[in-house]
C-alpha positions as CSV (number, residue, x, y, z in Angstrom):
1,X,-46.2,-82.1,38.6
2,X,-42.9,-82.3,40.4
3,X,-41.6,-79.2,38.4
4,X,-44.9,-77.3,39.6
5,X,-44.3,-78.4,43.1
6,X,-40.6,-77.1,42.9
7,X,-41.8,-73.7,41.6
8,X,-44.3,-73.4,44.5
9,X,-41.7,-74.0,47.0
10,X,-39.5,-71.2,45.5
11,X,-42.5,-68.8,46.1
12,X,-42.9,-69.2,49.7
13,X,-40.1,-66.8,51.0
14,X,-41.2,-63.9,48.9
15,X,-44.9,-64.4,49.7
16,X,-44.2,-64.7,53.4
17,X,-42.3,-61.4,53.2
18,X,-45.2,-59.6,51.3
19,X,-47.5,-60.7,54.3
20,X,-45.2,-59.6,57.0
21,X,-44.8,-56.2,55.3
22,X,-48.6,-55.9,55.1
23,X,-48.6,-55.6,51.4
24,X,-50.8,-58.6,50.9
25,X,-53.2,-60.5,53.1
26,X,-53.2,-64.3,53.6
27,X,-56.4,-64.6,51.4
28,X,-54.7,-62.6,48.6
29,X,-51.6,-64.7,49.0
30,X,-53.7,-68.0,48.6
31,X,-55.2,-66.3,45.3
32,X,-51.7,-65.6,44.0
33,X,-50.6,-69.2,44.8
34,X,-53.8,-70.5,42.9
35,X,-53.1,-68.3,39.9
36,X,-49.3,-69.2,39.8
37,X,-50.1,-72.9,40.1
38,X,-52.6,-72.8,37.1
39,X,-49.9,-70.9,35.1
40,X,-47.2,-73.4,36.1
41,X,-49.5,-76.4,35.2
42,X,-50.0,-75.0,31.7
43,X,-46.3,-74.5,31.2
44,X,-45.4,-78.1,31.9
45,X,-47.8,-79.5,29.2
46,X,-46.2,-81.6,26.5
47,X,-46.9,-78.9,24.0
48,X,-46.4,-75.4,25.9
49,X,-47.5,-72.3,24.0
50,X,-45.8,-68.9,23.8
51,X,-49.1,-67.2,25.0
52,X,-49.0,-69.1,28.3
53,X,-45.7,-67.6,29.0
54,X,-46.8,-64.2,28.1
55,X,-49.9,-64.4,30.2
56,X,-47.8,-65.6,33.0
57,X,-45.3,-62.7,32.8
58,X,-48.1,-60.2,32.3
59,X,-49.8,-61.6,35.6
60,X,-46.4,-61.0,37.4
61,X,-46.1,-57.5,36.0
62,X,-49.5,-56.6,37.3
63,X,-48.6,-58.1,40.8
64,X,-45.3,-55.9,40.8
65,X,-47.3,-52.9,39.7
66,X,-49.6,-53.4,42.6
67,X,-47.0,-54.2,45.1
68,X,-45.3,-50.6,44.1
69,X,-48.7,-48.9,44.4
70,X,-49.2,-50.3,48.0
71,X,-45.6,-49.4,49.1
72,X,-46.2,-45.9,48.0
73,X,-49.5,-45.6,49.6
74,X,-48.6,-47.3,52.9
75,X,-45.5,-45.2,53.1
76,X,-43.3,-48.0,54.6
77,X,-40.2,-47.1,56.4
78,X,-37.1,-47.6,54.2
79,X,-35.3,-50.6,55.4
80,X,-32.8,-53.1,54.1
81,X,-33.8,-54.8,50.8
82,X,-35.7,-58.0,51.3
83,X,-36.8,-60.8,49.1
84,X,-40.1,-59.4,48.1
85,X,-38.5,-56.2,46.7
86,X,-37.0,-57.9,43.8
87,X,-38.6,-61.3,43.7
88,X,-41.5,-60.4,41.4
89,X,-39.3,-58.8,38.8
90,X,-36.9,-61.8,39.0
91,X,-39.8,-64.1,38.4
92,X,-40.7,-62.1,35.2
93,X,-37.1,-62.5,34.0
94,X,-37.3,-66.2,34.9
95,X,-40.5,-66.7,32.9
96,X,-39.0,-65.1,29.9
97,X,-35.7,-67.3,30.2
98,X,-37.9,-70.4,30.3
99,X,-39.9,-69.3,27.4
100,X,-36.8,-68.5,25.2
101,X,-35.5,-72.1,25.9
102,X,-38.5,-73.3,24.0
103,X,-39.0,-70.5,21.5
104,X,-35.4,-69.3,20.6
105,X,-36.4,-68.5,17.0
106,X,-39.2,-66.0,18.2
107,X,-37.5,-62.5,17.6
108,X,-40.5,-60.8,19.0
109,X,-40.1,-62.7,22.2
110,X,-36.5,-61.6,22.6
111,X,-37.5,-57.9,22.0
112,X,-40.2,-58.2,24.7
113,X,-37.6,-59.5,27.0
114,X,-35.2,-56.7,26.2
115,X,-37.9,-54.0,26.8
116,X,-38.8,-55.7,30.2
117,X,-35.2,-55.6,31.3
118,X,-34.8,-51.9,30.2
119,X,-37.9,-51.0,31.9
120,X,-36.7,-52.5,35.2
121,X,-33.3,-50.9,34.9
122,X,-31.3,-54.1,34.4
123,X,-28.7,-52.6,32.5
124,X,-26.1,-55.6,32.5
125,X,-28.9,-57.9,31.7
126,X,-30.1,-55.9,28.7
127,X,-26.4,-56.2,27.3
128,X,-26.5,-60.0,27.9
129,X,-29.9,-60.6,26.3
130,X,-28.9,-58.6,23.3
131,X,-25.6,-60.6,22.8
132,X,-27.5,-63.8,23.0
133,X,-30.3,-62.6,20.6
134,X,-27.8,-61.3,18.0
135,X,-25.9,-64.7,18.1
136,X,-29.1,-66.5,17.2
137,X,-30.6,-63.8,15.0
138,X,-27.7,-62.0,13.2
139,X,-29.9,-60.8,10.3
140,X,-32.6,-59.1,12.3
141,X,-32.0,-55.2,12.2
142,X,-34.1,-54.4,15.0
143,X,-32.0,-56.3,17.5
144,X,-28.9,-54.4,16.5
145,X,-30.7,-51.1,16.8
146,X,-32.0,-52.0,20.3
147,X,-28.6,-53.0,21.3
148,X,-26.9,-50.0,19.9
149,X,-29.5,-47.6,21.8
150,X,-28.7,-49.4,25.0
151,X,-25.0,-48.9,24.6
152,X,-25.5,-45.2,23.6
153,X,-27.9,-44.5,26.6
154,X,-25.1,-45.8,28.9
155,X,-22.5,-43.5,27.3
156,X,-20.6,-46.2,25.3
157,X,-20.7,-44.7,21.7
158,X,-17.9,-46.8,20.5
159,X,-19.6,-50.0,21.3
160,X,-22.8,-48.8,19.6
161,X,-20.9,-47.8,16.5
162,X,-19.4,-51.3,16.4
163,X,-22.9,-52.8,16.8
164,X,-24.3,-50.8,13.9
165,X,-21.3,-51.4,11.7
166,X,-21.5,-55.2,12.3
167,X,-25.4,-55.0,11.6
168,X,-24.7,-53.2,8.4
169,X,-22.3,-55.8,7.2
170,X,-24.8,-58.6,7.8
171,X,-27.9,-56.4,6.6
172,X,-26.7,-54.2,4.1
173,X,-30.2,-54.0,2.5
174,X,-31.9,-52.8,5.6
175,X,-33.2,-49.3,5.5
176,X,-33.6,-49.2,9.1
177,X,-30.0,-50.0,9.7
178,X,-28.6,-47.3,7.5
179,X,-31.0,-44.8,8.9
180,X,-30.0,-45.7,12.3
181,X,-26.2,-45.5,11.5
182,X,-26.8,-42.1,10.0
183,X,-28.6,-40.9,13.1
184,X,-25.8,-42.2,15.4
185,X,-23.1,-40.4,13.4
186,X,-25.3,-37.3,13.1
187,X,-25.7,-37.4,16.9
188,X,-22.0,-37.8,17.4
189,X,-21.4,-34.7,15.3
190,X,-24.0,-32.8,17.3
191,X,-22.6,-33.9,20.6
192,X,-19.0,-32.7,19.6
193,X,-20.4,-29.5,18.4
194,X,-22.0,-28.7,21.8
195,X,-18.8,-29.8,23.6
196,X,-16.7,-27.6,21.6
197,X,-18.9,-24.8,22.0
198,X,-18.7,-25.3,25.9
199,X,-14.9,-25.2,25.3
200,X,-15.0,-22.1,23.2
201,X,-13.7,-23.8,20.2
202,X,-14.7,-22.2,16.8
203,X,-15.4,-24.5,14.0
204,X,-13.0,-22.7,11.7
205,X,-10.1,-22.8,14.1
206,X,-9.0,-22.7,17.8
207,X,-11.0,-20.5,20.2
208,X,-10.5,-19.4,23.8
209,X,-11.6,-22.1,26.2
210,X,-13.9,-20.8,28.9
211,X,-12.0,-22.3,31.7
212,X,-12.4,-19.6,34.2
213,X,-16.2,-19.4,33.5
214,X,-16.5,-23.2,34.2
215,X,-14.5,-23.2,37.3
216,X,-16.8,-20.3,38.6
217,X,-19.8,-22.5,37.7
218,X,-18.4,-25.1,40.1
219,X,-16.4,-27.5,37.8
220,X,-13.4,-29.5,38.9
221,X,-10.1,-27.7,38.0
222,X,-8.5,-30.9,36.6
223,X,-11.4,-31.5,34.4
224,X,-11.1,-27.9,33.1
225,X,-7.5,-28.4,32.6
226,X,-8.2,-31.6,30.5
227,X,-10.8,-29.8,28.4
228,X,-8.3,-26.9,27.9
229,X,-5.8,-29.3,26.5
230,X,-8.5,-30.9,24.1
231,X,-9.4,-27.2,23.1
232,X,-5.7,-26.4,22.3
233,X,-5.5,-29.3,19.8
234,X,-2.6,-30.4,17.9
235,X,-2.0,-27.7,15.4
236,X,-3.4,-27.1,11.9
237,X,-4.2,-30.9,11.3
238,X,-6.5,-30.8,14.4
239,X,-8.1,-27.7,13.3
240,X,-8.7,-29.3,9.8
241,X,-10.1,-32.3,11.1
242,X,-12.5,-30.3,13.5
243,X,-13.7,-28.3,10.5
244,X,-14.4,-31.4,8.4
245,X,-16.2,-33.3,11.3
246,X,-18.3,-30.2,12.0
247,X,-19.1,-29.9,8.3
248,X,-20.6,-33.4,8.4
249,X,-17.8,-35.4,6.6
250,X,-18.4,-38.7,8.7
251,X,-22.1,-38.4,8.0
252,X,-21.6,-37.6,4.3
253,X,-19.5,-40.9,4.1
254,X,-22.1,-43.0,5.7
255,X,-24.7,-41.6,3.4
256,X,-22.4,-42.3,0.3
257,X,-21.8,-45.9,1.5
258,X,-25.6,-46.4,2.2
259,X,-26.3,-45.3,-1.4
260,X,-23.8,-47.7,-2.9
261,X,-25.3,-50.5,-0.9
262,X,-28.9,-49.7,-1.3
263,X,-29.7,-47.6,-4.2
264,X,-33.5,-47.5,-3.5
265,X,-36.0,-44.7,-3.1
266,X,-37.0,-46.0,0.3
267,X,-33.6,-45.4,1.7
268,X,-33.4,-41.7,0.4
269,X,-37.0,-40.9,1.8
270,X,-36.0,-42.3,5.1
271,X,-32.8,-40.4,5.3
272,X,-34.3,-37.2,4.0
273,X,-37.0,-37.4,6.8
274,X,-34.3,-38.0,9.5
275,X,-32.1,-35.2,8.2
276,X,-35.0,-32.7,7.9
277,X,-36.3,-33.3,11.5
278,X,-32.9,-33.8,13.4
279,X,-32.2,-30.9,15.7
280,X,-28.9,-29.7,14.3
281,X,-27.6,-26.5,12.9
282,X,-29.3,-25.3,9.6
283,X,-26.0,-25.1,7.9
284,X,-25.1,-28.6,8.5
285,X,-28.7,-29.8,7.6
286,X,-28.5,-28.0,4.4
287,X,-25.1,-29.4,3.6
288,X,-26.2,-32.9,4.3
289,X,-29.4,-32.7,2.4
290,X,-27.4,-31.3,-0.6
291,X,-25.1,-34.2,-0.4
292,X,-28.1,-36.7,-0.1
293,X,-29.9,-35.1,-3.2
294,X,-26.9,-35.1,-5.4
295,X,-26.6,-38.8,-4.9
296,X,-30.4,-39.0,-5.6
297,X,-30.3,-37.4,-8.8
298,X,-27.3,-39.5,-10.1
299,X,-28.7,-42.8,-8.7
300,X,-32.5,-42.5,-9.4
301,X,-33.1,-39.7,-11.9
302,X,-36.5,-41.0,-13.1
303,X,-37.9,-42.8,-10.1
304,X,-41.4,-41.2,-9.3
305,X,-40.7,-41.1,-5.6
306,X,-37.3,-39.7,-6.0
307,X,-38.6,-37.0,-8.3
308,X,-41.2,-35.9,-5.8
309,X,-38.6,-36.0,-3.0
310,X,-36.4,-33.8,-4.9
311,X,-39.1,-31.4,-6.1
312,X,-40.8,-30.9,-2.7
313,X,-37.4,-30.6,-0.9
314,X,-38.0,-27.0,0.2
315,X,-41.6,-27.4,1.1
316,X,-41.1,-27.6,4.8
317,X,-43.7,-27.2,7.5
318,X,-42.3,-23.7,8.7
319,X,-42.9,-22.1,5.4
320,X,-45.7,-19.4,5.0
321,X,-46.5,-16.3,3.0
322,X,-44.6,-15.6,-0.3
323,X,-42.0,-18.2,0.6
324,X,-44.5,-21.0,0.6
325,X,-45.9,-19.7,-2.7
326,X,-42.6,-19.7,-4.2
327,X,-41.7,-23.2,-2.9
328,X,-45.0,-24.6,-4.0
329,X,-44.9,-23.2,-7.4
330,X,-41.3,-24.4,-7.8
331,X,-42.4,-28.0,-6.7
332,X,-45.4,-28.0,-9.1
333,X,-43.4,-27.0,-12.1
334,X,-40.6,-29.6,-11.5
335,X,-43.2,-32.4,-11.1
336,X,-45.3,-31.3,-14.1
337,X,-42.2,-31.2,-16.2
338,X,-41.3,-34.7,-15.1
339,X,-44.7,-36.1,-15.8
340,X,-44.6,-34.6,-19.4
341,X,-41.3,-36.0,-20.1
342,X,-42.3,-39.5,-18.7
343,X,-45.4,-39.6,-20.9
344,X,-43.6,-38.5,-24.0
345,X,-41.0,-40.9,-23.5
346,X,-41.8,-44.4,-24.6
347,X,-39.1,-45.9,-23.0
348,X,-39.9,-44.6,-19.5
349,X,-40.4,-47.5,-17.2
350,X,-43.0,-46.0,-15.0
351,X,-45.0,-43.1,-16.5
352,X,-48.2,-44.1,-14.7
353,X,-46.2,-44.1,-11.3
354,X,-44.8,-40.5,-12.1
355,X,-48.4,-39.4,-12.7
356,X,-49.6,-41.2,-9.6
357,X,-46.9,-39.2,-7.6
358,X,-47.9,-35.9,-9.0
359,X,-51.5,-36.6,-8.5
360,X,-51.0,-37.5,-4.8
361,X,-48.9,-34.2,-4.3
362,X,-51.7,-32.2,-5.6
363,X,-54.3,-34.0,-3.6
364,X,-52.2,-33.7,-0.5
365,X,-51.9,-29.8,-0.7
366,X,-55.5,-29.2,-2.0
367,X,-56.9,-31.1,1.0
368,X,-55.0,-29.3,3.6
369,X,-57.1,-26.8,5.7
370,X,-54.4,-24.3,6.4
371,X,-53.5,-23.5,2.7
372,X,-55.0,-20.7,0.8
373,X,-57.8,-21.2,-1.6
374,X,-55.9,-19.4,-4.3
375,X,-53.1,-21.8,-4.0
376,X,-55.4,-24.9,-4.1
377,X,-57.0,-23.4,-7.3
378,X,-53.6,-22.9,-8.8
379,X,-52.8,-26.6,-8.2
380,X,-56.1,-27.9,-9.5
381,X,-55.7,-25.6,-12.7
382,X,-52.2,-27.0,-13.2
383,X,-53.5,-30.5,-13.0
384,X,-56.3,-29.8,-15.4
385,X,-54.0,-28.2,-17.9
386,X,-51.5,-30.9,-17.7
387,X,-54.3,-33.5,-18.3
388,X,-55.7,-31.5,-21.3
389,X,-52.2,-31.4,-22.8
390,X,-51.6,-35.0,-22.5
391,X,-54.9,-35.9,-23.9
392,X,-54.1,-33.9,-27.0
393,X,-50.6,-35.3,-27.5
394,X,-51.1,-38.9,-26.4
395,X,-53.0,-40.2,-23.4
396,X,-53.3,-38.9,-19.8
397,X,-52.5,-41.6,-17.1
398,X,-55.5,-42.7,-15.2
399,X,-54.3,-41.5,-11.9
400,X,-54.5,-37.8,-13.0
401,X,-57.8,-38.3,-14.5
402,X,-59.3,-39.8,-11.3
403,X,-57.6,-37.4,-9.0
404,X,-58.8,-34.3,-10.8
405,X,-62.5,-35.7,-10.8
406,X,-62.4,-36.6,-7.2
407,X,-61.1,-33.1,-6.1
408,X,-63.7,-31.4,-8.3
409,X,-66.2,-33.4,-6.5
410,X,-65.1,-32.8,-2.9
411,X,-63.5,-29.3,-3.2
412,X,-66.8,-27.4,-4.4
413,X,-65.7,-24.3,-2.5
414,X,-63.1,-23.9,-5.2
415,X,-65.4,-24.0,-8.2
416,X,-65.7,-20.1,-8.3
417,X,-62.0,-19.8,-8.8
418,X,-62.0,-22.4,-11.5
419,X,-63.1,-21.7,-15.1
420,X,-63.4,-25.2,-16.2
421,X,-66.1,-26.4,-13.6
422,X,-69.2,-25.4,-15.6
423,X,-69.4,-28.9,-17.5
424,X,-67.9,-31.4,-14.8
425,X,-70.2,-34.1,-16.0
426,X,-69.1,-33.8,-19.5
427,X,-65.5,-33.7,-18.4
428,X,-66.0,-36.9,-16.5
429,X,-67.7,-38.7,-19.5
430,X,-64.7,-37.5,-21.6
431,X,-62.2,-39.0,-19.1
432,X,-64.0,-42.3,-19.0
433,X,-63.9,-42.5,-22.9
434,X,-60.0,-41.9,-23.0
435,X,-57.7,-44.8,-23.7
436,X,-56.3,-44.8,-20.0
437,X,-59.7,-44.2,-18.3
438,X,-62.2,-46.4,-20.1
439,X,-61.4,-49.6,-18.3
440,X,-60.0,-48.1,-15.0
441,X,-61.9,-48.5,-11.9
442,X,-60.8,-45.3,-10.1
443,X,-61.7,-43.1,-13.0
444,X,-65.1,-44.6,-13.4
445,X,-65.8,-44.4,-9.6
446,X,-64.8,-40.7,-9.7
447,X,-67.3,-40.2,-12.7
448,X,-69.9,-41.8,-10.9
449,X,-69.4,-39.6,-7.8
450,X,-69.5,-36.7,-10.1
451,X,-72.6,-37.7,-11.7
452,X,-74.4,-38.4,-8.2
453,X,-73.1,-34.8,-7.1
454,X,-73.9,-32.9,-10.1
455,X,-76.2,-34.6,-12.7
456,X,-79.2,-35.2,-10.6
457,X,-80.5,-37.9,-12.8
458,X,-80.9,-41.3,-11.3
459,X,-81.7,-43.0,-14.7
460,X,-78.4,-41.7,-16.1
461,X,-76.6,-42.7,-13.1
462,X,-77.8,-46.3,-13.1
463,X,-76.9,-46.5,-16.9
464,X,-73.3,-45.2,-16.1
465,X,-72.9,-47.7,-13.4
466,X,-73.9,-50.6,-15.6
467,X,-71.5,-49.4,-18.2
468,X,-68.8,-49.3,-15.6
469,X,-69.5,-52.8,-14.5
470,X,-69.2,-53.9,-18.1
471,X,-66.1,-52.4,-19.1
472,X,-63.9,-52.3,-15.8
473,X,-61.4,-55.1,-15.2
474,X,-58.5,-55.5,-12.8
475,X,-57.9,-55.6,-9.2
476,X,-60.4,-52.9,-8.2
477,X,-63.3,-54.2,-10.3
478,X,-65.2,-55.2,-7.0
479,X,-65.4,-51.5,-6.0
480,X,-67.1,-50.8,-9.1
481,X,-69.8,-53.4,-8.6
482,X,-70.3,-52.4,-4.9
483,X,-70.5,-48.8,-5.7
484,X,-73.5,-47.2,-3.9
485,X,-73.9,-50.3,-1.5
486,X,-72.6,-50.1,2.0
487,X,-73.8,-53.1,4.1
488,X,-71.9,-52.1,7.1
489,X,-74.3,-49.2,7.9
490,X,-77.5,-51.4,7.7
491,X,-79.3,-51.1,11.0
492,X,-83.0,-51.8,10.2
493,X,-84.7,-54.6,8.4
494,X,-86.2,-52.6,5.8
495,X,-82.9,-51.3,4.6
496,X,-81.4,-54.7,4.8
497,X,-84.1,-56.2,2.5
498,X,-83.5,-53.3,0.0
499,X,-79.8,-54.1,0.1
500,X,-80.4,-57.9,-0.4
501,X,-82.6,-57.0,-3.3
502,X,-79.9,-54.9,-4.8
503,X,-77.2,-57.4,-4.2
504,X,-79.3,-60.2,-5.8
505,X,-79.8,-58.2,-9.0
506,X,-76.1,-57.7,-9.2
507,X,-75.5,-61.3,-8.5
508,X,-77.7,-62.2,-11.5
509,X,-75.9,-59.6,-13.7
510,X,-72.6,-61.0,-12.7
511,X,-73.7,-64.8,-13.7
512,X,-73.6,-63.3,-17.2
513,X,-69.8,-62.7,-16.9
514,X,-68.7,-66.1,-16.0
515,X,-66.0,-66.2,-18.6
516,X,-64.4,-62.9,-17.2
517,X,-61.2,-63.3,-15.2
518,X,-62.8,-61.3,-12.3
519,X,-66.0,-63.1,-12.2
520,X,-65.2,-65.3,-9.1
521,X,-63.9,-62.3,-7.3
522,X,-67.0,-60.2,-8.1
523,X,-69.4,-62.9,-7.4
524,X,-68.0,-64.1,-4.0
525,X,-67.7,-60.4,-2.9
526,X,-71.3,-59.9,-3.5
527,X,-72.3,-63.0,-1.6
528,X,-70.1,-62.0,1.3
529,X,-72.1,-58.7,1.5
530,X,-75.3,-60.7,1.4
531,X,-74.2,-62.6,4.5
532,X,-73.5,-59.4,6.3
533,X,-77.0,-57.8,5.4
534,X,-78.8,-61.1,6.1
535,X,-77.7,-61.1,9.8
536,X,-79.8,-57.8,10.3
537,X,-83.0,-59.8,9.7
538,X,-84.8,-60.8,12.9
539,X,-86.7,-63.5,11.6
540,X,-84.8,-66.8,11.5
541,X,-87.4,-68.2,8.8
542,X,-86.6,-65.1,6.5
543,X,-82.8,-65.7,7.1
544,X,-83.2,-69.4,6.2
545,X,-85.3,-68.5,3.1
546,X,-82.9,-66.0,1.7
547,X,-79.8,-68.3,2.2
548,X,-81.7,-71.1,0.3
549,X,-82.5,-68.9,-2.5
550,X,-78.9,-67.7,-2.8
551,X,-77.5,-71.3,-2.6
552,X,-79.9,-72.4,-5.2
553,X,-79.5,-69.5,-7.6
554,X,-75.9,-68.6,-7.3
555,X,-72.4,-70.2,-7.0
556,X,-71.4,-70.3,-3.3
557,X,-67.7,-71.1,-2.6
558,X,-66.0,-71.7,0.6
559,X,-65.2,-68.2,1.2
560,X,-69.0,-67.2,0.8
561,X,-70.1,-70.0,2.9
562,X,-67.7,-69.1,5.8
563,X,-69.2,-65.5,5.8
564,X,-72.7,-66.9,6.1
565,X,-71.6,-69.2,8.9
566,X,-69.8,-66.6,10.7
567,X,-72.5,-63.9,10.2
568,X,-75.1,-66.3,11.7
569,X,-72.8,-67.4,14.6
570,X,-72.2,-63.7,15.5
571,X,-75.9,-63.1,16.1
572,X,-76.6,-66.2,18.1
573,X,-77.7,-66.2,21.7
574,X,-81.3,-66.1,22.6
575,X,-81.9,-67.6,19.3
576,X,-79.4,-70.5,19.7
577,X,-81.7,-73.2,18.5
578,X,-82.9,-71.2,15.4
579,X,-79.3,-70.3,14.6
580,X,-78.4,-73.9,15.2
581,X,-80.9,-75.0,12.3
582,X,-79.6,-72.4,9.9
583,X,-75.8,-73.0,10.8
584,X,-76.5,-76.8,10.3
585,X,-77.7,-76.1,6.7
586,X,-74.8,-73.9,6.0
587,X,-72.3,-76.5,7.3
588,X,-73.9,-79.1,5.0
589,X,-73.3,-77.0,2.0
590,X,-69.9,-75.8,3.1
591,X,-68.5,-79.3,3.8
592,X,-69.0,-80.3,0.2
593,X,-66.4,-77.7,-0.8
594,X,-64.1,-77.7,2.1
595,X,-64.5,-80.5,4.6
596,X,-61.8,-79.6,7.2
597,X,-62.7,-75.8,7.6
598,X,-66.6,-76.5,7.7
599,X,-65.9,-79.4,10.1
600,X,-63.8,-77.2,12.5
601,X,-66.2,-74.2,12.5
602,X,-69.2,-76.3,13.0
603,X,-67.5,-78.3,15.7
604,X,-66.4,-75.3,17.7
605,X,-70.0,-74.0,17.5
606,X,-71.3,-77.2,18.9
607,X,-68.8,-77.4,21.7
608,X,-69.5,-73.8,22.7
609,X,-73.2,-74.8,22.8
610,X,-72.4,-77.6,25.1
611,X,-72.7,-80.4,22.5
612,X,-69.1,-81.7,22.8
613,X,-70.0,-85.3,22.0
614,X,-71.6,-84.2,18.5
615,X,-68.7,-81.9,18.0
616,X,-66.0,-84.8,18.3
617,X,-68.1,-86.9,16.1
618,X,-67.9,-84.0,13.5
619,X,-64.2,-83.8,13.6
620,X,-64.0,-87.6,13.6
621,X,-65.9,-87.9,10.4
622,X,-63.9,-85.1,8.7
623,X,-60.7,-86.9,9.7
624,X,-61.9,-89.9,7.8
625,X,-62.5,-87.8,4.6
626,X,-59.3,-85.9,4.3
627,X,-55.7,-87.2,3.9
628,X,-52.1,-86.0,4.3
629,X,-51.3,-82.6,5.5
630,X,-55.0,-81.6,5.6
631,X,-55.7,-84.4,7.9
632,X,-52.7,-83.3,10.3
633,X,-53.8,-79.6,10.0
634,X,-57.3,-80.5,11.1
635,X,-56.1,-82.6,14.0
636,X,-53.8,-79.9,15.2
637,X,-56.2,-77.1,14.8
638,X,-58.9,-79.1,16.8
639,X,-56.4,-80.0,19.5
640,X,-55.4,-76.5,19.9
641,X,-58.8,-75.1,20.2
642,X,-59.7,-77.8,22.8
643,X,-56.6,-76.8,24.8
644,X,-57.5,-73.1,24.7
645,X,-61.1,-73.9,25.7
646,X,-60.1,-76.0,28.8
647,X,-56.6,-75.0,30.0
648,X,-56.4,-71.3,29.2
649,X,-56.4,-69.1,32.5
650,X,-59.2,-66.8,32.9
651,X,-59.1,-63.3,31.3
652,X,-58.9,-60.3,33.4
653,X,-56.4,-61.7,36.0
654,X,-54.4,-58.5,36.5
655,X,-57.5,-56.4,36.6
656,X,-58.9,-58.8,39.4
657,X,-55.7,-58.5,41.2
658,X,-55.9,-54.6,41.0
659,X,-59.5,-54.8,42.2
660,X,-58.0,-56.3,45.5
661,X,-56.4,-52.9,46.1
662,X,-59.9,-51.2,46.3
663,X,-60.7,-50.0,49.8
C-alpha cells in the first residue's frame, strides 16, 4: 500500500490547481481521489491485469475530456501553463508506461500507447515509443507502418523509407508491408510531380520555372532562386532521371521486388486496389497497373483469384453505358474461357476454385441494383450455357450449379428475359443428380429453395429434404439438416413447441447415422438448437420435462449441455429458484462429461446467486477429481473470476464523471 500512498501524494498538486481554477469542486476531487485509489490498489495486486491498466487510462481520458470541455465552457483567461493543464495527459502516459513494464509482449498495448501519444500531439514521445516497440517486436508489420506514417506526417520521408525497408527485410512475407512501401513510393512520385508542376518543369524535359509568379504570390526570393536552380537541373542526365521517376520507375521496382519476395494472389489484389484508388495521373496509374498485371500473368497464370483480377481489371466504378457493356462482356468471356480450360485439364490444381471465382463474379454483378436487367440476363445466360456445356463434356463444378439455382430463385424479375426458366424445378433435380452436385450441401440447399419457391408441393419438399440429409456429407452438412428451422426467430411458446417437435424428429433420424463421420456434428448442432428453443417456454416444469426427455433419448455431449446451461441461466431472474433446480440437473449431467467446465459454470451461478459457500465447495470437489494441467486451469479460472467479481472497478465511471458536468 506504500506505492498507493505515493501515487496519492503525486496527485495533490494537480487536484489543488483544478479546484483553484474552478474546473472541479472539492466534492468532485474527493470522488476522483476515491476512484484513483481503487485503480491504484488494483494495480499493486500480486497478479495485475492488463484490463486494470486500460480501465484506469480510460478513466483519465474521460477526466481530461471533461476538463477541456469545462475550460471551453467557462472561457477562462489564458495565463501561463499550470500543472493541471498537462497532468492528466501525463498520468495517462505514466499508466501505459507502467502497463508496458509488465506486458512488454502485448503488441496491442504498444499500439494503443502510440495512438494515445499521437492524439495528444506528443511527437517526440511517439518516436521513442515506436523505437522501443520495434526493438521488442521486430516481426510485427503494423509497428513499422505506424512508425513510418509518423515520420512521413512530420516531413521525414527518408526516415520513413528506412523504416519500411527495414520492416520488409524482416517481414518479407507481409502483404501489408509491401503495400505500404508501394504506397509510400507512389506518394513520393506524386509529391515530386506536384512540386515540378509548381516549378514549371515538364516531365519530358526542362520547363520554365514560374519564379516571377511565385514572387508575386508572396514567396521568399531566396526560396524561389533555390527552386529555380532545382528546375534548371544538371543537363540531359537530370532530364532522363526526371522522366523515369515520373513514369514510375521507383514504384515499378518496388512492385517487382514484392512479387519476387511474395508471389501470392493476396499481394496482387492488395496492390491492385491501391493503384486503382490512389489519386495520381491516369497515365501513371495505367502504366503501373500494366506492370503489375504483366507480373501477375507470369507468376500466377492459373490462380483463380489472379485470373479474376486480370479479367475484371477494366471494370471500374466510373464505367457506364457502352463502355460498361464492353468491359463486362470482355471480363465474362475471359473468365468463362478460364473455367472451361480448368475443367478440361485434369492436371489443373483448382478447377473448383476457378468455377467458384466465376460464380462469385456473376452473383456480384447480378445482385447490383444499378445494373441494367439485360446485362444481368446476359450473365445468367452465360452461366447457364457454361454449366450445360460442362455437364455434357465432363462435370460442372458444384459452385456453378448452386449459384445458378440461387440466382434463379432470388432474381425472379429476370425470368421473362431467360428462356430456360420454364422448368426450374427439373433443372434443380438434374443438378443434384450430377456427379458434383449429388453430395454437395450448397447445391441441395439451392434445390430446396427452388422447390419451396416454385413447386408448391409440401410432400415433395419434405421428401427432397430427407434425400438431402441422406446424401450430403462434409463441412456444411449441418446447414442441410437445419434447413427450414430458424430458432432465433422463435418468440411465442406455440412456435417453440413446434420447433422442438421438429428438432426431436431430426434427432431421432440422426441416431440412425451414427456410423457417419458427420454424426456428432449434426447431433450436437440439433441439441444446441433445442436448448435455444427450450428457453422460450415459460413453464419451468415443461422445460425440465423436455430436458429430461432429450437427455434420456439422445446423446448429449459437453457442448450441448453447456448450451442448455447457458440458455437457462440467461432467462433466470424472477424464476431464480426454478432455474436453480433445472441448472442443478443440467450440471449433474454435464459434470459426468467435463468436470472442470461444469463446475466453473455452476459455481459462477451459485456465487452470483449469493451462495458463495456452496460455490467454493463445488470448485473444491472438482479440484479433487481433476489432475495436472486441468487442475491448474480450473484454479486459475476460478481465481480470475473471483478477482473480477470482488475487485473490478464499477462500470460507467467515465459516464458518471461526465454526469458531474450536468447543470
